[in-house]
N, C-alpha and C positions, 0 to 999 in steps of 0.2 A: 563906610566899611573901613575897618582898621587896616592901616598900611602894613604890608608884610615885612617881617624882619629880614627876610632873605630876598635878594634881587632875583629877577627872572633868570639871569645868567647862571646863578648858583642853583636855582631850582631845576634848571635844565640838565645840570651835571650830575645830580644825585638820584639814587634809587628811591622810588615811591615818594615824590615830594608832598603828596597828600598827607603824609605823616606829620607835617610841620605847619600847615596853613590854617588850622582851626576852622571856625565857622560851621561845625557839624550841626546836624539837626538836634535840637534841645540843649545845645551848649549855651551858657549864660553870659550875656554881655551886660556890663554895668558901666556907669560913668565913674572913673576912678576918683574924681573930685568929690563925689557924693558918698564915699565910703570911708570908714575910719581904719579898717584893717584889710590889707591885701594878703591873701593866703594862696600860695602855689602848692598844689598837691602833686607829688612826684611818684611815678612807678619806675624804678631803675632798670628798665629793660625796654626793648623796642615797642613802638606804639601799638602794634597788633596784639602783643601780649598784655600790655598795660590796660588797653581799652576793654579787655575781657575780665578785668578784676572787679568783682562786685563791691568790695570794701570802699574803693575810691568813688564809685558811683553813689554809694550811700552817703559818704561824708561830703562829697561835692554838693549833693542835693541839700543836705542838712545845713551846711555853712551858707549856701547861697539863699536860703530862706531868711537869713538875717539881712535886713536892709543895710546894716553898717559894715557888712563883710562882703568882699568879692573873692570867691574861690576860683582859681584857674588851675590849669594842668600843664605838666611837662613830663616828657618821657626821654629815655636815653637816645641821643642821636646815633644813628647807624654809623659804622666806622668811616664811611665816605664823607658824611657831613661833619663828623668829629674832626677829621683832618682839616677841613676847610675852616671851621670855627677857630681851631688852634692857629693855623697859619695866618688868618686874616684878623685875629684878635676880635672876633665878633662874639659878644657875650651870649650865652644860652638864654633863650627867651621862652615865655609862656605862650600857649596856643591862643588863648582868648584875646589878650591885649597886644600880643607880639612884642611885648616890652621885656627888658632884661629881668631874669629871675631875681637878680641881686637887689632889685628895687622893691621887692615884696617885704612885708613885715615878718611872715613865716614861710619857711620852706618845709613842708611835711613830706617825709619819705616813707612809703610803706615798704617793709622788708619781709618778703615772702620766702626767699631762698638764699642760703648762704653764698652760693656761687655768683650772686649778683653784687657782692660787697665791693668789688672793684668798680662797678658801675656807679656806686654811690660816690666814690671819689671822682669819677668822671664828671658827674653832675656838678659837684662842688667846684672842680677845676674849671670846667667850661663856663660856669656861672660867674667865675672870677670872685668866688667867696673863699676866704682863707680855709684851708683844709682843717686846721685844728680849731676847736671851739675857743681855746684860750686866746687866740689871736683876733677874735672878732670884736667889733664895736657896734654901736647903734647904727653905723653905716651899713651893716649887713643884716640879713634876716635871722630870726631865731630858727635854728635847724632842729626839727623834732622828728624822731623816728617812732614808728608803730608797726604792728603786725607780729606774726608768730615768732620771727627770729629775735625779737626784743626780749623773749623770755631768757635769753642770755645775751645781753647787749654789750658785754665787756670787750670783745675783740674790736668793736667799732666805737667804744665809749668816747675816745678822745676826739672824734670827728663830730659829735652831736652835742648840742646845748641841752636838749631834753629828750627823754623817751616817755612815751605814753604806754602804760601797761594795761592791756585789756581792750574792751570794746569802745570805740571812739565816740559812740552816741552819748556817752554819759558825762564826760568831764571837759569837752572842748569849750562849751559855753562859759563855764567858770574861768577857764584858762584865758580865753579871749577877753572876757570882762576885766580880769585882773590886768592884762596887758594894756587895755584901753585906759584904765584909771591911772596906772602907774606912769604911763607915757605922758598923760596930761599933767600929772603932778611933778614931772621932771625927774623921775627916779632914774638911777643908773641901771645899766644892764645887769650888773652883779646883784643889785637889790631886787630886780624883777625875778631873776633866777632863784634867789633864796626864798622869795615868797611863793613862787610857782611850785617849789619842792614841797610845800605844805599842802598842796591840793592832792587829795587821794589819787593814786595811780600815776603821778608825775615823778619821774626819776631824773635828777640832775647829776650826772657823773662827776662834775668838777667839785661837788660838795661832799664827796666821800673819799676816804683814804684806804688804800689796800697795803697791807704788809705781808711779807712772804717769809716762810721758813727756809732753812738752808737747803732743803731738798726740793725747793721750787713750789711746794704747795702753799696755799693761802694760810697765813697765821691769823689775820683779822681783817674785817671789812667793816668800816664804821663811818658815820657822818662826822664832818669836821665841826659842826655846831650843834648845840643842844636842841635848838628848835627845828632841826631837820630830822625827819623820821628815820629810824634805823631800818624799818621795813617798808617796802613799797607794795601796796595792795592792788591786785588786779581789779579792774572795774568791769561789771557785767550789766547787761540790760536785763531787768527783771520782768518786763512785760513786752514780749516780742510782737504781740498784736498791735499795740499802740506805738511801737517804736517807729521812728522815721524810716521811710522807704521810698525810693525814687519812682514816682508814677510816670515821669518823662525822662527815662535814661538817655544819655547821649548816644547817638547812632553814628558810628565811624563812617568815613567816606570810603575806606578800603576794607576788604574782608578781614575781620579780626578772628582770633582763635575761637571765640565763642560769639557767633553772630546770631543772637536770639534773645528773647525775653527770659530773664532768670527770676524764678520765684523762690525765695528763701523760705522753706517751710518750717525749719527748726534750726536751733543751734545746739551743739553738744552731741554726745553719744552715750548710750547706756551700756555699751559693750565692755569697755575696760580692757582692750587689748594692751598688753604690757609694753609693746614696742612703740605705741602710737602716741605722739605728743599731742596732736589735735584732740584726741579722745580724752586726754587729761586736762589740758589747759582751757578747753571750751566748756568744761562742765559748769553747771548742771545742764541736762537736756531741757530746752525750753521750746515749746511749740507756738507757731503762729496760727490763729483761729482760721478755720477753713473758709468762713464767709469773707474775711479780709482778703484771703488769697484769691477767691473768686473775683472779687472787686478789682484787685490789682491786675489780674490777668486781662480783664476787659480794658482797663485804662492803659496798660503798658502796650498791648497790641495796637490799640488805636493811636497812641502817641508816637510809635516807632515805625509801624509798617512791617515789623518782623513777621516771619511766617513759621516760627518755631517757638515753643515754650519748653523750658527745661526746669526741672525741680532741683533745688540746691539744698543739700544737707550732707552730713557725714554718713548717714545710714537712713535712706528714704523709707525703707520698709518698716522702720520703727516709729514712723509718724502715725499717731493713733487715728487720724481721720483720712488716711491715704486713699482708702477705697472710695469714699465720698468725693474727694477732690479729683481723683483720676477719672472716675465715671463722669463727673461734671465736665472736665476738660475735653474728654472724648466726644461726649454728646453735643457740647456747645461749639467746639471749634474744629473738630476733625473734618466735618463736611464743608468747612469754609477754607479748606486748603492749608490749615495750620498743622504742622507736625508737632508731635509731643515726644519729648525726650525724657527718659526716666532712668537717670544714673543711680548708682548705689542701691540697687534693689537686690534682695536675697532671691534666689531662684526657688520659688514655690509655685503652687498651682495658681494662686491669684496673680502673681507677678507675670507668669507665663501667659496667662489668659489676656492680661492687659497688654503685654508686649506684642502678642499676636495681633492685637487690634490696631496698634500704632506703628508697627514696623513692617518692612518688607522682609519676611523671614528668610527668603533666598539670599538676600544681600547682607543681612545683619548677623552679628555673632553675639554669643552670650559670654558674660565675664564672671568668672569665679575668682575669689582671692583667698585661697586656703592658707597662704603665707608660708606654710611648712608642709613638707610631704608626708611626714609620719604623724600618727595620732599622738605619740608621746611628745613630740616637739610642739604640736598644736596646743596641747595642754600646758606646756611650759609658757607659751606666749599668751595663753588665755584666749585663744581663738576658738570660740564656741561653735566649732564646725566639725562634724564627724565624717568619716569616709562614707558611711551609709547615706548621710544627708546629701553629700556631694553627688554620689552616684544616682541617688533617687531624683535629684533635681536635674541632672544631666539626662537621665532616662526620660523624664517627662518632657524635657525640651526636644529630645530627638524624636519622640513620638509625635510631638507637635509640629515637626517639620524643620527644626533647626539642624544644621550639620557643622557649624563652626563654633568652636569654644576657645576662649582665651583664659589662661590660667596664670595668676600672679603669685610669685613666691619670693622669699628672702633667703639669702645665704649668709652664713656668719653669725647666726643667732646664738645666744648663750646656750651652752650644753650640746650644740650641734655635733653629730657624729657622721661618719661616712654612710651609715645606714640611713640616716635622715636625708642626706643628699641624694642617695640612690632612690629613695622613696618618692622623690619629685617625679622622676621619669616613670616610675612604676604606677603612680597614681594616674598620670596622663594615659598610660597604656590601659589601665582598668576602665577609664572613661571611653576610650576607643572600643574596647571589648563590648562595653554596654551598647555602643552604637551598632556594632555589627551583630548583636543579638536580635535586632529588629529584622523581620523578614525583608529580603532584598527589594521586593516590589513596593514596600512601604517606605524605603529610605529616600532621602533627597540627595542623591549623588554620593561622593566620597566624604568621609569624615575628615575635618581639618582641625587639629588641636595645636594651638600656639602656646608654648611655655615661655614666660618671661621671668627672669630673676634679677632682682636688684640686690645690693649688698647692704646689710643691716648697719645703721648708724644709731648708737645709743644717745638719744636726745635728752636734754634737760627736762625735768619734771615728769619723767616716766619711771616706772619701776626698774627699767633696765639702764638707768643713768649711771649705775655703778659698773656696768659691763665694759669689757675691753674690745678693741678692734684688732685688725690684722694688717700686715703689709699687702700691697697690691698683688704681689705674686701668689700669696696665699689664697686670696679671693679668686684669682684666675684658676688656681689649682682646684678649688671647689667647683667652679663652673665646668671645668674639664671632666670632673667625676660625673656630674649630671649629664653632660654631653655624651660621654662614653656609655653611660647607662641607657640613654635614649637609643643609641645605636644597637643595643642588645635586645630591645623590646620587639615583640612579635609584630606590633603595629607601627614600627618606626617610620614607615613611609607616610603615616597620617600625622606625625608629630614634628613640629618645627620648634627650635630652641633659640632664644635670644638672651643675652645677658648685658647688664649695665657696665659702664666703664669703672674699673676698680680704682684707678688713681683719683678720679673725681670724687668717689665715695670717701676715700681717705682724707682728702682736703675738706670735704663737707663735715667730716667728723671733727677735724681740728678746729674749724671755724664755729661749729656748733657748741664745742666743749671748752674753747679756749678762754684765756683771761686777757687782761689789757696788754700783756707783752706781745700778743699776736698782731696788734694794730700796726706796729712798725713794719711787719712783714707785708701786710696789705699795701701799705704806702709804697714799699719797695717794688712790689709786683706791678702796681699801677705805673710807677715811674719807668719800669722796664717795658711798658706798652700793654699791660694786661687789662683788657676790657672784654665784656661779653664772655666771661668764663663759663657761663651756663650753656654756651653754644659750642658744640664739639669742634666746629671749624676754626674757632678762635682760641680754644683752650690749649695751653702749653704747660704741661706738667713740669718740665725742666725749669721753666721760669720761676715757678713756685719753689722748687727744691733749691735753686740758686739763692732766692730771696731769704729763705729760712737760714741757709748757711751763712750768708753775709750778715744777717742780723744776730747770729748766734742764738737762735731760738730752736729748741729741739722738738720736732714734730712728734716723735715717739712718746714724749712725756705726756701729751694730751690724749693719746689714743691707745697706746700699746700696753696698757696696764689696767687691771681691774682695780677700781677705787675702793679703799677701805670705807666701811660704813660711817666712820666718824670724820672723814675728810670734809673740809669746808669747800663747797663748790663756788665758783665765781658767781653763780646765780642764786645763792642761798638767801640773799637779802630780799628777794621777791616772794610775796605771798600770793600764790595762785588760787588759794582756797583749799587745794588738795594738800594735806599735811605730809611732811617728810616721814613721819611715823608710818602713815599708810603706805607710802611708796616703799619704805624698807620692808614692811610686812609683806607686800606683794612680791618684792624681789625674793624674799625667803620662801614664800609660797610657790613661786615659780621654780625655785631649785628643788622643791618637793614634788614638782610635776603635778600640781593641783590646780583645778579650775575654780575661779571666783565667780559666783552668779552675777548676772547683769543687774543694773540698778532697779529695774522694775520687779525683778524676782525677789531681791533682798538687798537692803542697804548695807554697804560694807564699811560704813563710817569713814569715808574718805576725807571728810572735813567740810564738804560743800553745803551741808544742811544748814549751816549758819546763815547762808544767803536767803533762805526761806523762799525759794522760787523753783518753778519747773518740776521735774520729776522728784526733787527732794521733798516736796510737800504733797505729792500725788498720793492718792489712796491706793495702796498696794494689796488691800485685803482680797 
């Protein structure tokens, strides 16, 4: 058994030492002397969050299938261990070998949320790897970033050697093969990076130059060499059924956020909500064959001992074989004590019937995500959901025995008015009215409606990427309008209202939309003690404000203005498949308050058809 990197004395001092000891069920042990490449996969948040991330489980399984590669894992140490590692100069270590991360060939960091950026710097610092890519040699790992936040990698560009654009199953083998051959041939680090930049989907920030206009906007973004591509193209898996998938996922020692078997039934979404980055960058919709999913369910339950199966997708109701799959899971596993979780379902008769079979109705709540209170604003954001559909779904649910409803909305959407804000509370009241229309003897106690509002962030590669944001006090003012309107409703006692932190939203917007100048601010925040900014108990807004001021970087420049259609964005060099022309068209269509049909109803010529896969080649006749 591998000797632990931390002494018993240290383990006794820290919270949840099981986060750091490795040896979990289905984790992979190899002899480091018998592999050519050591790859450490990192999730820059605490273990319980990172262990719930499906992407790392997929890549961990895929890379470890190679005999010449050993893929290990590392997560952000909690602040108690962070302090000990810093004080005692103990280098951060991987779970599998318990050896320093800095000894690996690659450090792959998945970047899921902008507020984890300071934790990326924490990982580099504790690993004793130079913060800036320009300062690294062959003595250090190649630091590579992937995940949804890399669709604008510029705020963190200086800290990474490479970024991988798109789905990791496609190009990791060519990248690792190139590394192997170039290391054996004695190539320099710079030579390797230049060759790696020629692999589709690989972006090497140091090989590109940015120039700025006097007003701070980008004048040009171009490669330094002719053999480096000017555009980096997103990589996608064309066959989901045959794609690698872990049949023996790692089972954590302590309870993770998602302690269950996860079946990924499809990628992409046909809906085209104009605020949703995932719905745009994961296009086209591609399904996994139902027989493959049945087989995976058996194997994963057997290899993990889990007692719950969850279906993973952006919109499970749009999976064409959902009825067959859900019926199979219920008939095959429900009687064996296995719970079945069905997130992302639209509320219709079939879904309610299924949920009634797999949930304790008295304990569970139904979730609707109208996103906007008024029909006008739902048309602007292309949320294909009418008030009639919402009330009909709620009515069916109430008659089926449910009495708890969660409603999710956004505030600060483009064109939003006070009437749209007030409509959020009014819609909640209408749903409560629908409940109390049911005869008293048929109701299941009192109705409980919980409204939650987040604040809109205009993300890259969405039709709303040209939109502006607002100061925190403006967002709080909008939330107050909703809250005051809730108090005016007849059924106010049945309605509870929560809203997201406004200052966190503003920073999320800066980091999502920023350029390379924002990187110095990130470093300053980390130097001031900023880690775990995604956690409210550690987040300090003033620390960020001070860092922006000290670095002379204007936050408002990135968020408080609507962008002109001809402005060059920091992320324009990336080709996600969805064209900028389509996004402009959708932005203008939104301003006309017009709905665009979903991808199965009608092709909107977004650009993804050239990939010739998924819904883009499906028969829509």
